[in-house]
A tleap script that builds the chain and sets N, CA, C and O, in Angstrom:
source leaprc.protein.ff14SB
mol = sequence {
  NMET CYS ARG LYS LYS VAL ARG PRO VAL GLU
  LYS LYS SER TYR PHE CYS SER LEU LYS THR
  GLN CYS ALA MET PHE ASP VAL ARG ILE THR
  ALA LEU ARG LYS ALA ASP TYR LYS ASP LEU
  GLN LEU LEU LEU GLU ASN PRO LEU GLU GLN
  PRO CYS CYS VAL ALA LEU GLY GLN GLN TRP
  LEU SER ARG GLY GLY ALA MET PRO GLU GLY
  MET CYS ASP SER ALA TRP GLU SER MET ARG
  TRP PHE VAL GLU GLU LEU ALA ALA GLY ARG
  GLY ASN PHE TYR ASP GLY TRP MET GLN ASN
  PRO HIE SER ALA MET ILE SER CYS ASN ASP
  GLY PHE ARG PRO VAL SER PHE LEU LEU GLU
  ARG VAL CGLU
}
set mol.1.N position { 34.434 17.576 -1.536 }
set mol.1.CA position { 35.618 16.778 -1.424 }
set mol.1.C position { 35.751 15.916 -2.673 }
set mol.1.O position { 34.785 15.294 -3.114 }
set mol.2.N position { 36.918 15.885 -3.222 }
set mol.2.CA position { 37.171 15.118 -4.436 }
set mol.2.C position { 37.622 13.706 -4.062 }
set mol.2.O position { 38.489 13.529 -3.207 }
set mol.3.N position { 37.040 12.729 -4.695 }
set mol.3.CA position { 37.400 11.336 -4.420 }
set mol.3.C position { 38.065 10.728 -5.637 }
set mol.3.O position { 37.827 11.144 -6.770 }
set mol.4.N position { 38.905 9.733 -5.383 }
set mol.4.CA position { 39.560 9.011 -6.464 }
set mol.4.C position { 38.537 8.188 -7.239 }
set mol.4.O position { 37.417 7.958 -6.784 }
set mol.5.N position { 38.951 7.762 -8.400 }
set mol.5.CA position { 38.098 6.903 -9.221 }
set mol.5.C position { 37.757 5.624 -8.461 }
set mol.5.O position { 38.609 5.057 -7.777 }
set mol.6.N position { 36.515 5.173 -8.580 }
set mol.6.CA position { 36.085 3.943 -7.931 }
set mol.6.C position { 36.832 2.775 -8.559 }
set mol.6.O position { 36.871 2.624 -9.780 }
set mol.7.N position { 37.422 1.956 -7.702 }
set mol.7.CA position { 38.156 0.798 -8.189 }
set mol.7.C position { 37.883 -0.380 -7.282 }
set mol.7.O position { 38.582 -0.560 -6.284 }
set mol.8.N position { 36.873 -1.199 -7.603 }
set mol.8.CA position { 36.639 -2.383 -6.794 }
set mol.8.C position { 37.864 -3.289 -6.861 }
set mol.8.O position { 38.383 -3.554 -7.946 }
set mol.9.N position { 38.325 -3.761 -5.713 }
set mol.9.CA position { 39.547 -4.548 -5.694 }
set mol.9.C position { 39.335 -6.000 -5.311 }
set mol.9.O position { 40.238 -6.815 -5.501 }
set mol.10.N position { 38.190 -6.348 -4.784 }
set mol.10.CA position { 37.966 -7.727 -4.372 }
set mol.10.C position { 37.678 -8.600 -5.578 }
set mol.10.O position { 36.849 -8.257 -6.421 }
set mol.11.N position { 38.356 -9.712 -5.655 }
set mol.11.CA position { 38.077 -10.680 -6.706 }
set mol.11.C position { 38.089 -12.046 -6.055 }
set mol.11.O position { 39.133 -12.513 -5.600 }
set mol.12.N position { 36.934 -12.688 -6.007 }
set mol.12.CA position { 36.816 -13.995 -5.373 }
set mol.12.C position { 36.160 -14.967 -6.327 }
set mol.12.O position { 35.802 -14.620 -7.452 }
set mol.13.N position { 36.012 -16.167 -5.864 }
set mol.13.CA position { 35.550 -17.242 -6.724 }
set mol.13.C position { 34.102 -17.107 -7.186 }
set mol.13.O position { 33.684 -17.860 -8.065 }
set mol.14.N position { 33.322 -16.186 -6.636 }
set mol.14.CA position { 31.941 -16.079 -7.071 }
set mol.14.C position { 31.786 -15.328 -8.386 }
set mol.14.O position { 30.671 -15.191 -8.890 }
set mol.15.N position { 32.894 -14.836 -8.953 }
set mol.15.CA position { 32.813 -14.260 -10.286 }
set mol.15.C position { 32.704 -15.403 -11.286 }
set mol.15.O position { 33.275 -16.472 -11.069 }
set mol.16.N position { 32.000 -15.195 -12.346 }
set mol.16.CA position { 31.726 -16.301 -13.247 }
set mol.16.C position { 31.888 -15.866 -14.693 }
set mol.16.O position { 32.016 -14.681 -15.000 }
set mol.17.N position { 31.878 -16.842 -15.554 }
set mol.17.CA position { 31.911 -16.562 -16.980 }
set mol.17.C position { 30.486 -16.379 -17.472 }
set mol.17.O position { 29.534 -16.552 -16.712 }
set mol.18.N position { 30.342 -16.034 -18.720 }
set mol.18.CA position { 29.008 -15.841 -19.289 }
set mol.18.C position { 28.224 -17.147 -19.360 }
set mol.18.O position { 26.997 -17.123 -19.459 }
set mol.19.N position { 28.913 -18.286 -19.312 }
set mol.19.CA position { 28.249 -19.579 -19.453 }
set mol.19.C position { 27.762 -20.151 -18.128 }
set mol.19.O position { 27.002 -21.119 -18.127 }
set mol.20.N position { 28.178 -19.580 -17.002 }
set mol.20.CA position { 27.783 -20.114 -15.705 }
set mol.20.C position { 26.914 -19.128 -14.953 }
set mol.20.O position { 26.910 -17.932 -15.244 }
set mol.21.N position { 26.183 -19.642 -13.985 }
set mol.21.CA position { 25.323 -18.806 -13.143 }
set mol.21.C position { 26.172 -18.135 -12.071 }
set mol.21.O position { 26.947 -18.815 -11.397 }
set mol.22.N position { 26.052 -16.843 -11.895 }
set mol.22.CA position { 26.807 -16.109 -10.880 }
set mol.22.C position { 26.095 -16.195 -9.539 }
set mol.22.O position { 24.868 -16.139 -9.468 }
set mol.23.N position { 26.882 -16.331 -8.477 }
set mol.23.CA position { 26.324 -16.230 -7.126 }
set mol.23.C position { 26.235 -14.752 -6.793 }
set mol.23.O position { 27.238 -14.041 -6.854 }
set mol.24.N position { 25.057 -14.286 -6.446 }
set mol.24.CA position { 24.856 -12.880 -6.126 }
set mol.24.C position { 24.491 -12.746 -4.655 }
set mol.24.O position { 23.872 -13.632 -4.066 }
set mol.25.N position { 24.886 -11.622 -4.078 }
set mol.25.CA position { 24.569 -11.327 -2.690 }
set mol.25.C position { 23.336 -10.430 -2.620 }
set mol.25.O position { 23.011 -9.724 -3.575 }
set mol.26.N position { 22.664 -10.469 -1.485 }
set mol.26.CA position { 21.625 -9.495 -1.198 }
set mol.26.C position { 22.294 -8.265 -0.605 }
set mol.26.O position { 23.382 -8.359 -0.036 }
set mol.27.N position { 21.649 -7.115 -0.736 }
set mol.27.CA position { 22.172 -5.871 -0.180 }
set mol.27.C position { 21.061 -5.215 0.635 }
set mol.27.O position { 19.970 -4.952 0.130 }
set mol.28.N position { 21.365 -4.954 1.915 }
set mol.28.CA position { 20.411 -4.275 2.797 }
set mol.28.C position { 20.604 -2.772 2.633 }
set mol.28.O position { 21.730 -2.275 2.650 }
set mol.29.N position { 19.501 -2.057 2.474 }
set mol.29.CA position { 19.506 -0.601 2.297 }
set mol.29.C position { 18.751 -0.005 3.482 }
set mol.29.O position { 17.590 -0.342 3.713 }
set mol.30.N position { 19.409 0.881 4.233 }
set mol.30.CA position { 18.798 1.472 5.421 }
set mol.30.C position { 18.853 2.994 5.320 }
set mol.30.O position { 19.913 3.561 5.056 }
set mol.31.N position { 17.714 3.657 5.528 }
set mol.31.CA position { 17.661 5.123 5.565 }
set mol.31.C position { 18.158 5.583 6.935 }
set mol.31.O position { 17.495 5.358 7.948 }
set mol.32.N position { 19.325 6.225 6.964 }
set mol.32.CA position { 19.935 6.626 8.237 }
set mol.32.C position { 19.717 8.081 8.608 }
set mol.32.O position { 19.666 8.413 9.792 }
set mol.33.N position { 19.591 8.941 7.636 }
set mol.33.CA position { 19.442 10.362 7.931 }
set mol.33.C position { 18.606 11.015 6.833 }
set mol.33.O position { 18.687 10.642 5.663 }
set mol.34.N position { 17.807 11.993 7.236 }
set mol.34.CA position { 16.954 12.698 6.281 }
set mol.34.C position { 16.980 14.183 6.627 }
set mol.34.O position { 16.689 14.578 7.757 }
set mol.35.N position { 17.326 14.981 5.654 }
set mol.35.CA position { 17.330 16.438 5.843 }
set mol.35.C position { 16.067 17.015 5.213 }
set mol.35.O position { 15.443 16.388 4.357 }
set mol.36.N position { 15.702 18.212 5.649 }
set mol.36.CA position { 14.501 18.867 5.127 }
set mol.36.C position { 14.763 20.368 5.085 }
set mol.36.O position { 14.628 21.053 6.100 }
set mol.37.N position { 15.137 20.881 3.914 }
set mol.37.CA position { 15.501 22.281 3.756 }
set mol.37.C position { 14.277 23.109 3.363 }
set mol.37.O position { 14.082 23.437 2.193 }
set mol.38.N position { 13.467 23.437 4.353 }
set mol.38.CA position { 12.209 24.148 4.108 }
set mol.38.C position { 12.442 25.528 3.484 }
set mol.38.O position { 11.647 25.972 2.655 }
set mol.39.N position { 13.515 26.203 3.872 }
set mol.39.CA position { 13.792 27.525 3.300 }
set mol.39.C position { 14.030 27.433 1.793 }
set mol.39.O position { 13.561 28.287 1.040 }
set mol.40.N position { 14.753 26.406 1.349 }
set mol.40.CA position { 14.988 26.223 -0.083 }
set mol.40.C position { 13.723 25.782 -0.808 }
set mol.40.O position { 13.488 26.178 -1.949 }
set mol.41.N position { 12.910 24.964 -0.146 }
set mol.41.CA position { 11.648 24.524 -0.736 }
set mol.41.C position { 10.743 25.724 -1.008 }
set mol.41.O position { 10.166 25.840 -2.089 }
set mol.42.N position { 10.621 26.620 -0.016 }
set mol.42.CA position { 9.766 27.809 -0.175 }
set mol.42.C position { 10.303 28.745 -1.247 }
set mol.42.O position { 9.538 29.356 -1.994 }
set mol.43.N position { 11.609 28.850 -1.313 }
set mol.43.CA position { 12.242 29.775 -2.245 }
set mol.43.C position { 12.267 29.257 -3.685 }
set mol.43.O position { 12.090 30.039 -4.620 }
set mol.44.N position { 12.483 27.957 -3.878 }
set mol.44.CA position { 12.793 27.452 -5.211 }
set mol.44.C position { 11.895 26.341 -5.760 }
set mol.44.O position { 11.804 26.168 -6.976 }
set mol.45.N position { 11.236 25.594 -4.885 }
set mol.45.CA position { 10.533 24.402 -5.344 }
set mol.45.C position { 9.063 24.677 -5.638 }
set mol.45.O position { 8.398 25.416 -4.913 }
set mol.46.N position { 8.571 24.074 -6.708 }
set mol.46.CA position { 7.134 24.068 -6.949 }
set mol.46.C position { 6.508 23.100 -5.944 }
set mol.46.O position { 7.108 22.072 -5.629 }
set mol.47.N position { 5.326 23.408 -5.441 }
set mol.47.CA position { 4.692 22.503 -4.467 }
set mol.47.C position { 4.534 21.096 -5.047 }
set mol.47.O position { 4.178 20.921 -6.212 }
set mol.48.N position { 4.806 20.110 -4.208 }
set mol.48.CA position { 4.704 18.716 -4.626 }
set mol.48.C position { 3.456 18.080 -4.031 }
set mol.48.O position { 3.072 18.368 -2.898 }
set mol.49.N position { 2.839 17.216 -4.809 }
set mol.49.CA position { 1.669 16.502 -4.331 }
set mol.49.C position { 2.071 15.465 -3.277 }
set mol.49.O position { 1.391 15.294 -2.266 }
set mol.50.N position { 3.183 14.780 -3.533 }
set mol.50.CA position { 3.661 13.776 -2.580 }
set mol.50.C position { 5.183 13.861 -2.497 }
set mol.50.O position { 5.881 13.245 -3.302 }
set mol.51.N position { 5.706 14.622 -1.525 }
set mol.51.CA position { 7.160 14.670 -1.369 }
set mol.51.C position { 7.690 13.349 -0.813 }
set mol.51.O position { 6.925 12.413 -0.581 }
set mol.52.N position { 8.953 13.283 -0.609 }
set mol.52.CA position { 9.632 12.068 -0.143 }
set mol.52.C position { 8.899 11.416 1.023 }
set mol.52.O position { 8.547 12.075 2.001 }
set mol.53.N position { 8.679 10.121 0.902 }
set mol.53.CA position { 7.957 9.398 1.952 }
set mol.53.C position { 8.849 8.373 2.655 }
set mol.53.O position { 8.341 7.470 3.320 }
set mol.54.N position { 10.163 8.501 2.517 }
set mol.54.CA position { 11.092 7.594 3.186 }
set mol.54.C position { 11.148 7.960 4.666 }
set mol.54.O position { 11.263 9.134 5.019 }
set mol.55.N position { 11.065 6.948 5.528 }
set mol.55.CA position { 11.128 7.162 6.973 }
set mol.55.C position { 12.507 6.767 7.497 }
set mol.55.O position { 13.122 5.830 6.989 }
set mol.56.N position { 12.989 7.478 8.506 }
set mol.56.CA position { 14.260 7.121 9.121 }
set mol.56.C position { 14.189 5.696 9.644 }
set mol.56.O position { 13.202 5.299 10.263 }
set mol.57.N position { 15.234 4.940 9.394 }
set mol.57.CA position { 15.281 3.553 9.841 }
set mol.57.C position { 14.619 2.575 8.895 }
set mol.57.O position { 14.740 1.363 9.076 }
set mol.58.N position { 13.924 3.076 7.893 }
set mol.58.CA position { 13.257 2.199 6.927 }
set mol.58.C position { 14.305 1.367 6.199 }
set mol.58.O position { 15.378 1.867 5.861 }
set mol.59.N position { 13.990 0.091 5.958 }
set mol.59.CA position { 14.923 -0.808 5.294 }
set mol.59.C position { 14.282 -1.500 4.103 }
set mol.59.O position { 13.075 -1.734 4.055 }
set mol.60.N position { 15.143 -1.817 3.148 }
set mol.60.CA position { 14.764 -2.587 1.972 }
set mol.60.C position { 15.828 -3.653 1.783 }
set mol.60.O position { 16.927 -3.540 2.326 }
set mol.61.N position { 15.512 -4.679 1.021 }
set mol.61.CA position { 16.483 -5.707 0.687 }
set mol.61.C position { 16.518 -5.861 -0.822 }
set mol.61.O position { 15.527 -6.239 -1.446 }
set mol.62.N position { 17.669 -5.565 -1.394 }
set mol.62.CA position { 17.866 -5.772 -2.823 }
set mol.62.C position { 18.344 -7.204 -3.013 }
set mol.62.O position { 19.373 -7.598 -2.463 }
set mol.63.N position { 17.618 -7.964 -3.772 }
set mol.63.CA position { 17.993 -9.357 -4.040 }
set mol.63.C position { 18.719 -9.432 -5.374 }
set mol.63.O position { 18.139 -9.177 -6.429 }
set mol.64.N position { 19.989 -9.782 -5.308 }
set mol.64.CA position { 20.785 -9.923 -6.526 }
set mol.64.C position { 20.981 -8.635 -7.294 }
set mol.64.O position { 21.177 -8.671 -8.509 }
set mol.65.N position { 20.933 -7.508 -6.627 }
set mol.65.CA position { 21.159 -6.225 -7.286 }
set mol.65.C position { 19.933 -5.582 -7.889 }
set mol.65.O position { 20.035 -4.545 -8.543 }
set mol.66.N position { 18.767 -6.184 -7.678 }
set mol.66.CA position { 17.519 -5.642 -8.244 }
set mol.66.C position { 16.942 -4.559 -7.328 }
set mol.66.O position { 17.164 -4.562 -6.117 }
set mol.67.N position { 16.197 -3.636 -7.936 }
set mol.67.CA position { 15.538 -2.583 -7.168 }
set mol.67.C position { 14.478 -3.196 -6.256 }
set mol.67.O position { 13.598 -3.918 -6.726 }
set mol.68.N position { 14.557 -2.913 -4.956 }
set mol.68.CA position { 13.562 -3.469 -4.037 }
set mol.68.C position { 12.186 -2.833 -4.244 }
set mol.68.O position { 12.077 -1.674 -4.645 }
set mol.69.N position { 11.158 -3.599 -3.966 }
set mol.69.CA position { 9.796 -3.091 -4.058 }
set mol.69.C position { 9.621 -1.961 -3.043 }
set mol.69.O position { 10.046 -2.075 -1.894 }
set mol.70.N position { 8.993 -0.875 -3.480 }
set mol.70.CA position { 8.722 0.252 -2.599 }
set mol.70.C position { 9.840 1.272 -2.508 }
set mol.70.O position { 9.695 2.287 -1.827 }
set mol.71.N position { 10.945 1.022 -3.178 }
set mol.71.CA position { 12.067 1.965 -3.159 }
set mol.71.C position { 11.759 3.140 -4.082 }
set mol.71.O position { 11.229 2.956 -5.178 }
set mol.72.N position { 12.090 4.333 -3.637 }
set mol.72.CA position { 11.924 5.547 -4.441 }
set mol.72.C position { 12.785 5.448 -5.707 }
set mol.72.O position { 13.974 5.139 -5.626 }
set mol.73.N position { 12.187 5.709 -6.867 }
set mol.73.CA position { 12.915 5.626 -8.143 }
set mol.73.C position { 14.132 6.534 -8.171 }
set mol.73.O position { 15.203 6.134 -8.629 }
set mol.74.N position { 13.970 7.751 -7.684 }
set mol.74.CA position { 15.070 8.716 -7.702 }
set mol.74.C position { 16.211 8.272 -6.787 }
set mol.74.O position { 17.381 8.376 -7.158 }
set mol.75.N position { 15.880 7.784 -5.608 }
set mol.75.CA position { 16.909 7.294 -4.691 }
set mol.75.C position { 17.618 6.088 -5.296 }
set mol.75.O position { 18.839 5.968 -5.195 }
set mol.76.N position { 16.859 5.195 -5.924 }
set mol.76.CA position { 17.450 4.014 -6.545 }
set mol.76.C position { 18.457 4.403 -7.614 }
set mol.76.O position { 19.531 3.807 -7.692 }
set mol.77.N position { 18.133 5.384 -8.432 }
set mol.77.CA position { 19.058 5.802 -9.482 }
set mol.77.C position { 20.367 6.333 -8.899 }
set mol.77.O position { 21.416 6.220 -9.534 }
set mol.78.N position { 20.317 6.904 -7.708 }
set mol.78.CA position { 21.526 7.415 -7.053 }
set mol.78.C position { 22.400 6.285 -6.514 }
set mol.78.O position { 23.620 6.435 -6.440 }
set mol.79.N position { 21.804 5.172 -6.140 }
set mol.79.CA position { 22.558 4.103 -5.479 }
set mol.79.C position { 22.710 2.841 -6.311 }
set mol.79.O position { 23.465 1.948 -5.927 }
set mol.80.N position { 22.029 2.741 -7.418 }
set mol.80.CA position { 21.963 1.495 -8.180 }
set mol.80.C position { 23.336 0.898 -8.483 }
set mol.80.O position { 23.543 -0.297 -8.273 }
set mol.81.N position { 24.264 1.697 -8.965 }
set mol.81.CA position { 25.582 1.169 -9.328 }
set mol.81.C position { 26.264 0.546 -8.120 }
set mol.81.O position { 26.857 -0.526 -8.234 }
set mol.82.N position { 26.191 1.205 -6.955 }
set mol.82.CA position { 26.824 0.686 -5.742 }
set mol.82.C position { 26.151 -0.611 -5.291 }
set mol.82.O position { 26.834 -1.553 -4.890 }
set mol.83.N position { 24.831 -0.666 -5.352 }
set mol.83.CA position { 24.106 -1.890 -4.975 }
set mol.83.C position { 24.498 -3.036 -5.896 }
set mol.83.O position { 24.752 -4.147 -5.431 }
set mol.84.N position { 24.549 -2.776 -7.191 }
set mol.84.CA position { 24.913 -3.819 -8.144 }
set mol.84.C position { 26.334 -4.321 -7.903 }
set mol.84.O position { 26.594 -5.521 -7.989 }
set mol.85.N position { 27.241 -3.416 -7.605 }
set mol.85.CA position { 28.629 -3.803 -7.320 }
set mol.85.C position { 28.714 -4.651 -6.054 }
set mol.85.O position { 29.400 -5.672 -6.039 }
set mol.86.N position { 28.025 -4.237 -4.993 }
set mol.86.CA position { 28.028 -5.006 -3.749 }
set mol.86.C position { 27.379 -6.374 -3.957 }
set mol.86.O position { 27.863 -7.376 -3.431 }
set mol.87.N position { 26.300 -6.422 -4.712 }
set mol.87.CA position { 25.611 -7.683 -4.976 }
set mol.87.C position { 26.494 -8.651 -5.759 }
set mol.87.O position { 26.381 -9.867 -5.599 }
set mol.88.N position { 27.361 -8.120 -6.596 }
set mol.88.CA position { 28.260 -8.948 -7.399 }
set mol.88.C position { 29.510 -9.371 -6.630 }
set mol.88.O position { 30.365 -10.077 -7.165 }
set mol.89.N position { 29.612 -8.936 -5.371 }
set mol.89.CA position { 30.754 -9.335 -4.556 }
set mol.89.C position { 31.890 -8.349 -4.550 }
set mol.89.O position { 32.922 -8.589 -3.923 }
set mol.90.N position { 31.714 -7.245 -5.239 }
set mol.90.CA position { 32.770 -6.233 -5.252 }
set mol.90.C position { 32.514 -5.221 -4.144 }
set mol.90.O position { 31.480 -5.272 -3.478 }
set mol.91.N position { 33.440 -4.316 -3.951 }
set mol.91.CA position { 33.300 -3.322 -2.898 }
set mol.91.C position { 34.584 -2.544 -2.735 }
set mol.91.O position { 35.299 -2.303 -3.707 }
set mol.92.N position { 34.882 -2.147 -1.501 }
set mol.92.CA position { 36.069 -1.356 -1.181 }
set mol.92.C position { 36.161 -0.131 -2.090 }
set mol.92.O position { 37.197 0.129 -2.702 }
set mol.93.N position { 35.078 0.604 -2.164 }
set mol.93.CA position { 34.997 1.771 -3.031 }
set mol.93.C position { 35.968 2.858 -2.576 }
set mol.93.O position { 36.197 3.031 -1.379 }
set mol.94.N position { 36.519 3.564 -3.503 }
set mol.94.CA position { 37.422 4.690 -3.240 }
set mol.94.C position { 38.591 4.296 -2.336 }
set mol.94.O position { 39.019 5.086 -1.495 }
set mol.95.N position { 39.105 3.083 -2.508 }
set mol.95.CA position { 40.300 2.623 -1.783 }
set mol.95.C position { 40.203 2.805 -0.275 }
set mol.95.O position { 41.069 3.443 0.325 }
set mol.96.N position { 39.181 2.265 0.336 }
set mol.96.CA position { 39.085 2.268 1.783 }
set mol.96.C position { 38.218 3.356 2.380 }
set mol.96.O position { 38.412 3.732 3.536 }
set mol.97.N position { 37.275 3.864 1.626 }
set mol.97.CA position { 36.385 4.931 2.072 }
set mol.97.C position { 35.577 4.523 3.294 }
set mol.97.O position { 35.423 5.315 4.224 }
set mol.98.N position { 35.061 3.305 3.308 }
set mol.98.CA position { 34.211 2.834 4.406 }
set mol.98.C position { 35.006 1.883 5.304 }
set mol.98.O position { 35.872 1.150 4.827 }
set mol.99.N position { 34.706 1.900 6.606 }
set mol.99.CA position { 35.341 0.951 7.524 }
set mol.99.C position { 35.017 -0.481 7.119 }
set mol.99.O position { 35.880 -1.356 7.168 }
set mol.100.N position { 33.768 -0.715 6.720 }
set mol.100.CA position { 33.355 -2.017 6.215 }
set mol.100.C position { 33.466 -1.967 4.692 }
set mol.100.O position { 32.690 -1.257 4.052 }
set mol.101.N position { 34.405 -2.698 4.095 }
set mol.101.CA position { 34.589 -2.614 2.635 }
set mol.101.C position { 33.414 -3.169 1.837 }
set mol.101.O position { 33.357 -2.999 0.619 }
set mol.102.N position { 32.478 -3.830 2.510 }
set mol.102.CA position { 31.304 -4.392 1.829 }
set mol.102.C position { 30.087 -3.505 2.061 }
set mol.102.O position { 28.965 -3.995 2.183 }
set mol.103.N position { 30.320 -2.193 2.121 }
set mol.103.CA position { 29.231 -1.244 2.365 }
set mol.103.C position { 29.518 0.065 1.634 }
set mol.103.O position { 30.615 0.288 1.122 }
set mol.104.N position { 28.496 0.925 1.602 }
set mol.104.CA position { 28.638 2.267 1.023 }
set mol.104.C position { 27.593 3.176 1.673 }
set mol.104.O position { 26.532 2.713 2.090 }
set mol.105.N position { 27.896 4.445 1.752 }
set mol.105.CA position { 26.967 5.450 2.280 }
set mol.105.C position { 26.621 6.369 1.112 }
set mol.105.O position { 27.488 7.064 0.582 }
set mol.106.N position { 25.360 6.368 0.719 }
set mol.106.CA position { 24.924 7.067 -0.491 }
set mol.106.C position { 23.733 7.959 -0.156 }
set mol.106.O position { 22.882 7.581 0.650 }
set mol.107.N position { 23.670 9.125 -0.762 }
set mol.107.CA position { 22.520 10.020 -0.593 }
set mol.107.C position { 21.743 10.104 -1.891 }
set mol.107.O position { 22.312 10.023 -2.979 }
set mol.108.N position { 20.446 10.266 -1.763 }
set mol.108.CA position { 19.639 10.467 -2.959 }
set mol.108.C position { 19.913 11.870 -3.503 }
set mol.108.O position { 20.549 12.685 -2.836 }
set mol.109.N position { 19.442 12.140 -4.687 }
set mol.109.CA position { 19.765 13.405 -5.343 }
set mol.109.C position { 18.713 14.494 -5.157 }
set mol.109.O position { 18.691 15.466 -5.912 }
set mol.110.N position { 17.841 14.344 -4.163 }
set mol.110.CA position { 16.844 15.377 -3.867 }
set mol.110.C position { 17.531 16.483 -3.066 }
set mol.110.O position { 17.843 16.290 -1.891 }
set mol.111.N position { 17.763 17.608 -3.673 }
set mol.111.CA position { 18.455 18.708 -3.010 }
set mol.111.C position { 17.629 19.413 -1.952 }
set mol.111.O position { 18.183 20.172 -1.156 }
set mol.112.N position { 16.327 19.191 -1.917 }
set mol.112.CA position { 15.452 19.834 -0.938 }
set mol.112.C position { 15.235 18.978 0.315 }
set mol.112.O position { 15.035 19.516 1.404 }
set mol.113.N position { 15.274 17.660 0.168 }
set mol.113.CA position { 15.071 16.747 1.300 }
set mol.113.C position { 15.875 15.465 1.079 }
set mol.113.O position { 15.304 14.382 0.948 }
set mol.114.N position { 17.214 15.597 1.037 }
set mol.114.CA position { 18.053 14.416 0.774 }
set mol.114.C position { 17.990 13.392 1.900 }
set mol.114.O position { 17.859 13.731 3.076 }
set mol.115.N position { 18.089 12.128 1.499 }
set mol.115.CA position { 18.114 11.016 2.444 }
set mol.115.C position { 19.448 10.299 2.261 }
set mol.115.O position { 19.878 10.048 1.135 }
set mol.116.N position { 20.102 9.970 3.380 }
set mol.116.CA position { 21.356 9.211 3.351 }
set mol.116.C position { 21.053 7.752 3.637 }
set mol.116.O position { 20.367 7.423 4.605 }
set mol.117.N position { 21.572 6.885 2.781 }
set mol.117.CA position { 21.307 5.453 2.871 }
set mol.117.C position { 22.601 4.692 3.112 }
set mol.117.O position { 23.623 4.969 2.485 }
set mol.118.N position { 22.547 3.730 4.028 }
set mol.118.CA position { 23.648 2.801 4.234 }
set mol.118.C position { 23.344 1.554 3.436 }
set mol.118.O position { 22.283 0.950 3.595 }
set mol.119.N position { 24.279 1.165 2.570 }
set mol.119.CA position { 24.163 -0.039 1.778 }
set mol.119.C position { 25.127 -1.073 2.354 }
set mol.119.O position { 26.315 -0.793 2.515 }
set mol.120.N position { 24.622 -2.261 2.663 }
set mol.120.CA position { 25.467 -3.298 3.257 }
set mol.120.C position { 25.218 -4.630 2.576 }
set mol.120.O position { 24.078 -5.078 2.448 }
set mol.121.N position { 26.305 -5.257 2.142 }
set mol.121.CA position { 26.184 -6.585 1.564 }
set mol.121.C position { 25.808 -7.564 2.672 }
set mol.121.O position { 26.390 -7.536 3.756 }
set mol.122.N position { 24.837 -8.426 2.398 }
set mol.122.CA position { 24.403 -9.435 3.343 }
set mol.122.C position { 25.140 -10.721 3.005 }
set mol.122.O position { 25.003 -11.255 1.904 }
set mol.123.N position { 25.916 -11.211 3.950 }
set mol.123.CA position { 26.734 -12.427 3.719 }
set mol.123.C position { 25.875 -13.665 3.847 }
set mol.123.O position { 26.372 -14.780 3.690 }
savepdb mol mol.pdb
quit
């Protein structure tokens, strides 16, 4: 499915100039779904010493847009831009994609065992 260009539309008083300290939000990251394509792993993947260790329901808290401790590097790279945008007070991605405009649903880029993460700005 093709989506429109991301255009954050919220602009509130927590935006700041370069001379002032910005108020940043925390962002809760929750692993909601995890797929495991064993047929593709057997067919295409080299054996891994430690495959994905994310558990369903596992949560992290990004403080001010920073990568949370214990977060998978690959998953973080897939969601980092969205977390940073939510932490800065922006949101409403793709003109109303999510019911909650202060959230996003992002999957990591592991094609063999992708994990879907819910990102939510903490007020």
